[in-house]
VEXLONU-926834 format. One record per residue (C-alpha): x, y, z; residue in three letters. Coordinates in steps of 0.05 Angstrom, whole numbers, always signed. Layout:
<nudos>
((X; Y; Z); "ALA") ...
</nudos>
This chain:
<nudos>
((+2017; +1067; +1089); "MET") ((+2080; +1087; +1125); "SER") ((+2082; +1127; +1190); "ASP") ((+2113; +1184; +1154); "GLU") ((+2054; +1187; +1105); "ASN") ((+2004; +1184; +1164); "ILE") ((+2040; +1243; +1196); "ASP") ((+2035; +1283; +1131); "LYS") ((+1961; +1268; +1125); "THR") ((+1948; +1292; +1196); "LYS") ((+1984; +1355; +1183); "ASN") ((+1943; +1369; +1122); "ASN") ((+1878; +1358; +1158); "ASP") ((+1838; +1420; +1140); "PRO") ((+1797; +1412; +1205); "LYS") ((+1862; +1416; +1247); "GLU") ((+1881; +1479; +1210); "LYS") ((+1813; +1510; +1222); "LYS") ((+1818; +1494; +1298); "GLU") ((+1889; +1524; +1302); "LEU") ((+1862; +1588; +1266); "SER") ((+1807; +1592; +1317); "LYS") ((+1857; +1589; +1375); "GLN") ((+1900; +1644; +1343); "GLU") ((+1838; +1688; +1339); "LYS") ((+1823; +1677; +1410); "ILE") ((+1893; +1694; +1432); "LYS") ((+1893; +1756; +1388); "TYR") ((+1827; +1778; +1416); "PHE") ((+1854; +1769; +1489); "ILE") ((+1917; +1806; +1471); "LYS") ((+1880; +1863; +1439); "GLU") ((+1831; +1867; +1499); "THR") ((+1887; +1870; +1550); "VAL") ((+1926; +1923; +1511); "GLU") ((+1862; +1965; +1503); "THR") ((+1847; +1961; +1576); "ILE") ((+1919; +1980; +1595); "VAL") ((+1918; +2040; +1548); "ILE") ((+1850; +2065; +1575); "VAL") ((+1875; +2057; +1648); "LEU") ((+1941; +2097; +1631); "VAL") ((+1900; +2151; +1597); "LEU") ((+1852; +2154; +1657); "VAL") ((+1908; +2162; +1706); "VAL") ((+1942; +2217; +1664); "ILE") ((+1876; +2254; +1655); "ILE") ((+1858; +2251; +1729); "ARG") ((+1927; +2268; +1753); "ALA") ((+1943; +2327; +1705); "PHE") ((+1879; +2352; +1672); "ILE") ((+1817; +2341; +1716); "GLY") ((+1776; +2295; +1756); "GLU") ((+1703; +2291; +1778); "PRO") ((+1685; +2305; +1852); "ARG") ((+1617; +2306; +1888); "TRP") ((+1596; +2351; +1946); "ILE") ((+1586; +2314; +2013); "PRO") ((+1565; +2370; +2058); "SER") ((+1529; +2435; +2064); "SER") ((+1589; +2480; +2076); "SER") ((+1586; +2513; +2007); "MET") ((+1511; +2526; +2004); "GLU") ((+1477; +2559; +1968); "PRO") ((+1531; +2556; +1912); "THR") ((+1541; +2482; +1918); "LEU") ((+1489; +2433; +1945); "GLN") ((+1498; +2365; +1975); "ILE") ((+1509; +2312; +1920); "LYS") ((+1526; +2363; +1866); "ASP") ((+1575; +2332; +1818); "ASN") ((+1631; +2375; +1794); "LEU") ((+1691; +2377; +1746); "ILE") ((+1756; +2398; +1783); "VAL") ((+1807; +2424; +1732); "GLU") ((+1880; +2417; +1747); "LYS") ((+1913; +2454; +1686); "VAL") ((+1909; +2525; +1710); "SER") ((+1951; +2512; +1772); "ARG") ((+2012; +2502; +1727); "TYR") ((+2006; +2571; +1697); "PHE") ((+1971; +2615; +1749); "THR") ((+1962; +2628; +1821); "LYS") ((+1892; +2618; +1852); "PRO") ((+1848; +2682; +1849); "HIS") ((+1803; +2711; +1902); "ARG") ((+1734; +2678; +1892); "GLY") ((+1759; +2613; +1863); "ASP") ((+1729; +2550; +1890); "ILE") ((+1783; +2503; +1905); "LEU") ((+1788; +2430; +1925); "VAL") ((+1848; +2419; +1971); "PHE") ((+1875; +2379; +2029); "PHE") ((+1868; +2418; +2094); "PRO") ((+1931; +2435; +2132); "PRO") ((+1909; +2404; +2198); "GLN") ((+1902; +2335; +2165); "GLU") ((+1965; +2289; +2163); "LYS") ((+1970; +2259; +2093); "LEU") ((+1990; +2188; +2077); "ASN") ((+2064; +2194; +2061); "PRO") ((+2069; +2129; +2023); "SER") ((+2077; +2123; +1948); "LEU") ((+2007; +2093; +1944); "TRP") ((+1980; +2154; +1984); "GLY") ((+2014; +2203; +1936); "LYS") ((+1988; +2165; +1877); "PHE") ((+1915; +2160; +1899); "THR") ((+1916; +2233; +1918); "ARG") ((+1943; +2253; +1851); "ALA") ((+1886; +2215; +1813); "ILE") ((+1832; +2229; +1865); "GLY") ((+1814; +2157; +1869); "PHE") ((+1821; +2105; +1928); "PHE") ((+1851; +2160; +1972); "SER") ((+1840; +2157; +2045); "SER") ((+1857; +2229; +2054); "ASP") ((+1797; +2275; +2059); "GLU") ((+1794; +2335; +2013); "ALA") ((+1757; +2401; +2027); "TYR") ((+1723; +2448; +1980); "ILE") ((+1722; +2522; +1998); "LYS") ((+1725; +2592; +1966); "ARG") ((+1789; +2635; +1964); "VAL") ((+1777; +2695; +2006); "ILE") ((+1849; +2719; +2021); "GLY") ((+1910; +2719; +1982); "LEU") ((+1985; +2718; +2002); "PRO") ((+1999; +2789; +2033); "GLY") ((+1926; +2806; +2048); "ASP") ((+1906; +2827; +2115); "GLU") ((+1841; +2789; +2138); "ILE") ((+1792; +2808; +2192); "LEU") ((+1727; +2768; +2204); "VAL") ((+1676; +2807; +2243); "VAL") ((+1614; +2769; +2268); "PRO") ((+1549; +2796; +2244); "ASP") ((+1584; +2843; +2195); "VAL") ((+1627; +2804; +2147); "GLY") ((+1699; +2796; +2122); "VAL") ((+1748; +2855; +2116); "TYR") ((+1804; +2847; +2065); "VAL") ((+1858; +2900; +2073); "ASN") ((+1811; +2944; +2113); "ASN") ((+1751; +2941; +2060); "LYS") ((+1688; +2900; +2071); "LEU") ((+1684; +2846; +2021); "LEU") ((+1622; +2844; +1980); "LYS") ((+1597; +2772; +1980); "GLU") ((+1531; +2760; +1945); "PRO") ((+1544; +2685; +1942); "TYR") ((+1542; +2671; +2017); "ILE") ((+1483; +2639; +2051); "LYS") ((+1486; +2687; +2110); "GLU") ((+1536; +2727; +2148); "VAL") ((+1575; +2693; +2203); "PHE") ((+1536; +2703; +2268); "ASN") ((+1578; +2662; +2314); "GLY") ((+1632; +2680; +2362); "TYR") ((+1707; +2689; +2346); "CYS") ((+1742; +2651; +2402); "ALA") ((+1813; +2670; +2421); "PRO") ((+1841; +2607; +2388); "ASP") ((+1808; +2622; +2321); "MET") ((+1839; +2656; +2262); "TYR") ((+1792; +2713; +2255); "CYS") ((+1845; +2767; +2251); "GLY") ((+1868; +2815; +2238); "PRO") ((+1919; +2770; +2206); "LEU") ((+1968; +2778; +2147); "VAL") ((+1966; +2719; +2102); "ILE") ((+2039; +2689; +2093); "PRO") ((+2071; +2676; +2025); "LYS") ((+2042; +2618; +1984); "ASN") ((+1984; +2609; +2033); "LYS") ((+1910; +2625; +2026); "TYR") ((+1849; +2642; +2071); "TYR") ((+1792; +2595; +2053); "MET") ((+1719; +2602; +2074); "MET") ((+1655; +2563; +2057); "GLY") ((+1595; +2602; +2029); "ASP") ((+1553; +2574; +2087); "ASN") ((+1589; +2614; +2140); "ARG") ((+1554; +2585; +2199); "ASN") ((+1565; +2513; +2175); "ASP") ((+1634; +2509; +2151); "SER") ((+1700; +2486; +2181); "THR") ((+1750; +2532; +2146); "ASP") ((+1808; +2579; +2156); "SER") ((+1775; +2611; +2216); "ARG") ((+1787; +2545; +2252); "TYR") ((+1849; +2515; +2223); "TRP") ((+1888; +2575; +2194); "GLY") ((+1918; +2584; +2126); "PHE") ((+1918; +2535; +2068); "MET") ((+1987; +2520; +2037); "PRO") ((+1986; +2525; +1961); "GLU") ((+2019; +2458; +1952); "GLU") ((+1957; +2424; +1981); "ARG") ((+1912; +2450; +1924); "VAL") ((+1880; +2394; +1881); "VAL") ((+1846; +2439; +1830); "GLY") ((+1792; +2490; +1816); "ARG") ((+1719; +2471; +1813); "ALA") ((+1698; +2495; +1743); "CYS") ((+1636; +2457; +1719); "PHE") ((+1575; +2425; +1752); "ARG") ((+1550; +2367; +1709); "PHE") ((+1499; +2338; +1755); "TRP") ((+1443; +2345; +1774); "PRO") ((+1420; +2362; +1702); "ILE") ((+1377; +2417; +1729); "THR") ((+1436; +2453; +1758); "ARG") ((+1486; +2439; +1704); "ILE") ((+1530; +2496; +1684); "GLY") ((+1600; +2532; +1690); "VAL") ((+1620; +2556; +1758); "LEU") ((+1639; +2629; +1744); "GLN") ((+1696; +2660; +1778); "ARG") ((+1671; +2713; +1829); "GLN") ((+1689; +2783; +1810); "LYS") ((+1703; +2834; +1865); "TYR") 
</nudos>
């Protein structure tokens, strides 16, 4: 048998064809898996950056409304269409914190993952143009009217030092006065001033864990 015939015989070997088919299946499987992972990752980034993201509560500053280890959904859609309302619970980067200016820092802040910049969660008490006055043992006055706050743990019973932002103060344009519901255990606008609108991450809208406390976080009405 000639060498040419031997080569033809080898090429017609059904076992070799079966082996090649198996290799092709493996390559196809790897390709499909990689493409699926990439698509999922892209969708996760888009959802977390523009629609919403999960967050958990690390401190007692928002008690009794939010407890330590509560898990929340923070929606980001409404910020493109409306301004924050009084009573909204917002996640934001506080003004006294210097944010990572790198591209990686901006990306991780946008998706709320791997970020080294600490975010706060507080309630909107004062809106742009409002006059704010915090009176220890009494409460918060907004535009000379005492705010009704059934959600707080207790009235602030501390001391307003000269360097604190207790007022009376008029809130500048595009800035907000933020306070924790646990007034005696919250580092908020009383200590670091007004929160710029561009530092808002989103609005806490739904608690999904623990299961015994699952539910929508209703916007406070005044």
